N, C-alpha and C positions, 0 to 999 in steps of 0.2 A: 437703587437700580442699576448702576452706572456698572457698579462692583459685577451682577447677574451678568448686562452685559460680557461684560471684556473676560466673563469666565468660559462664558457658552458661547465666544468665538471661534478657538483650536476647533471646537468641536465639530463646527460648521466647515472651518476651514480640512481636515478630516476625511469627512463625507464628501467633499466638496470633490478633493483630490483622490475618492473611492471615484467615481463618476464614470470617468472613461472603460476604466477597467468593468465596472455593471456593465453601461451600453454592450462592452468587448464579451462579456460572458454570459450576458444574457440569453438562458436555454438552450447552453451548450451541460455537454454531461464529465463531470472530473471523474478519474477512479483513483480515492487515494485509501495508501498502504497502511496500515495502522500496526503500528509494530515500537519495539524498544520502549524506552522507562517510557512515554505514552500511557503505553499499554497496566502501568504495576504504582505511577503516583497517582495519587488522590485526582488532587488538582487540576494535574494536567492532562487524566481522562475526561474532567465536568470542562477543561477549557475544548477540548477537543469535539465532545459532544457540543453544546454552543458550537464552532465555527463551525463544522458539517449543518447542521442546523438555522445558519445565517447563510450561510452557501446558500440553501434551498429555498429558502428567505425571499432573497436578492434575485431569484431567479432561475438561478444555476442548477444541475441535474446533478449529486453527488452520490457516487455506488461507495461503499466500503468496505474493502477486502483485508480481512486480516488473519493471521497465524498467531501463538498463543507458546512461542521456546518454554518462558518462563513458567507459567501454571503447568505447562505437562511436567517439568521437571520437578514442579514443588507436590503433586499429585502423584510420582513415580516414589516420592521419597514417604509419602503417608502410606501409601499402598505396599514399602518393602520391597516394589521391583528396582532391580539394577539392572543399568544401562549401558550395554555394550558398547560400543565405539568400535568401526573397521571404516580406517583413511579418511579417521576426525566426520564422520556423521552416524550419528545416531541411528542403530538396530534395532526397528519394530517389525517384531515377531506381532503375527495376530494377536495376541490376549492386549501387547501394550497399544495396537493400534486400534484398541475398544477404547482403553483409556485416549489416547490421543482426540477421538472423536467425540467424548465425552465432555471433554476438557473444552475441547474448542467450540462444538453445535451447544453444551449444555451449560456453560460457561460463560467464555468467556463474550460468547456474543448474545449470551442472556443481556447481559452485565451491561455490555454497547447498546444493545436493543433497550433497551429500561435504561440508559442514561440523555439517550435521543430521545426516548419518550414522554419521558419530563416535558417535553417542549409542545406537545402536539401528538395526534395521530399521525405517525412518519413515519417510525421504520418499519420492517418489514426483516427477519433474520432470518435465510435461507446458505444449507453449505454447495459447494460445487456438485452433489448428488440430487441435488432439485432437479427436477426436470432437464434429466441433463444437463445440464450449465457445464459442468467442467467433464471430462474422458480425460480416462491415463492411461499410463499404460507401466510397468515396473520399471524402475533405476536400479542400474547398477553405477557404482562406485569403482572409481579406477587405482589401483594402484600397485605403484610395479608394473607396470602394462600389464596387469593382472584386471580380468574382472570380480571384483569383489559382489556378491550381495547380499543386501543391507534392509533385505526385510520388506515391509508395505510403507517404500517410498515411490515418489512415482510420480513421474514426467508426463507433462500435458497431451494430450493428442489433440484435441478438438475442443473448441466452446460453441456450446450455446444458447448465444445470452436474449431466447424468447420471453423470457420468462422475467428476467431483471430488465431487458425494455417493459414490458406491458408495465410491471409497476412504477420503471421509472413516466412512461405514460400516464399514470393512476397519481400520483406525485409523491408517489413514495420514496423510502429511502432503503434501497438495498441493504443488508449487513452480512455479505459473503467471508463463510468460512472456508477457508483451503482444504478443501477433503472429495476428492473426486473417484469415482466408480469406475474400474476397468471393462470397457467393451469383447477386450477378449478371454478375461477369465472371471470376470464378476466381480472378485477383488475390492475394498475400498483402498483407497491408499494416501499415505499423508502427501500434498502436495507441495512444495515451498512456496510463501507465502506473496512474497517479490515477485518471483517469476507469473503466478496468479493474476496477479492482479496486471502487470503487464500484458499479459494473453487477451483480459478479459477490455481491457481499454483499447487493444486494438478490433477485438470482436464489435464495440460499442461503439466504435467510432469518434471515440474523444477526445474530448479537446486539450486535456491536461491529465497527466499521471503525475500522481503525488505520492513522494515513497518516506516516511518520516523515518529518519535515526536517532544514533545518538552522536553524532559529528555535525560540527555546521556544513558543510555539507563534501565536496568532492576537495581534497588538501593539493596543489598546483604541486608541491616536491615536500612530502609528512617522509622522514618528521623533524629533517632540517627545517620545515619551513611550513607556518599554520595558517600562510594563505590562501584563500579558499578560491576556486574557479568556480566565477560568477556565469560561463556560459560558455558553452563551447558546440562543439558540432559532432553526427554521427562516428564521423572518418576522424578526429579528433578526441575521441569517448576510445574506440576499437581498438589505435592506437596504445592506448593506455592503460588497457584491462590487465594485458602479460603483470604491468608492475602493482597492481593494487592488491591491499589488505582481501583476505581470502572473505570477511564478512560482509564485507563494497562488493566483490564480486557481482553477485545476483541480483545488487542492486541493480548496478551500471548495466549489467549483460541485460535487466527489467527496460533497463529508458533505454537505451539502443534498439530492443528490439520493438517497443513500443512506437517510437518515432523512426524505424525505418518501415514499420508496419501501418503508418496513417494518424498518428497520433502526432498532435501538431508541437510540442510540448511536453517533456517531460521533467521532472524536479525532483530532485534529493533534497529536503527542508530537513533543519534541526528540531526533535520532536520535544525537545525540551528546553525551549523556547513556549513560552506559552503564546496561546493567539497564532501561530507557526503561519498557520494556511494561512490565516487573513491578512498578514503583515506581505507572504509573498503572491496572493492573488491581487490586493486589490492596493495594494504602494508602488510608487516610483522604484522605492529603492528594491523591495521582493527582498530575502535570505535567503541561502543553497547554492544550488547547484542547478541549471537550468541545461536542457542537451537539447538541443535543437535539431533539425531533419538537412541534411546536407544539400546544399544551393540547386540548380539543375544544373546537370550539365559537369557535374563534377562523380567520380567514381570511389 
């Protein structure tokens, strides 16, 4: 009996440590950008689904936004489609966009919805096209000062969060693929999932935006040091943006947009760590990098 008491005590302490965070986040909306290794590693995928369901059962309102770069590339390879890159960005032809749409809405999203729904009738999948949740306009790349056409790649112009809000009010977990229709030409566009998650978090008035990455967070002095910045303000982040590696730019720009548009905190966390979402939200230590709004009165 004494042994059982002894082994159970750390579990109780862990639960009690979570109590103030549970109280603070109860009823709050959390938007999570699902990406990186967590999307392709089976154990990480399962742990991610558990985390999201835990948030829901703990009284939070999670929303998942995803892209699917690795899966899109794999499908292109299977179909023998050659990908052209301009200014470092994948050119998305109308034919390629059909594949992108199929992979995001018909494969990645379905798998994630399935994993979440192992725990109950919770997840509902939709794309940015549904109920005009996301509207976009054609995005051009810049190369040597010239505007470059990269096809069906879009940037978000408007968010209508009504359908997502209705699902949340019904106790569901919305899972959203980052594709959007244009109000200008009626075409469907692939939009950056980091940007989409940030725009949706702002439109929902979310408590926090969480972006899963394949790094520990934002490094203070990479590659000289692997010290992670645990917290910084919007203004501090803005100064750092020009120095960041290209892969981190849309993630950190998304965090900056979120906290400048009503989201209380934006966090970049290491999706390679199992249950990183729970560690970030429910423990004193937290992991990754948290971006907070500037204090009142600072410009």
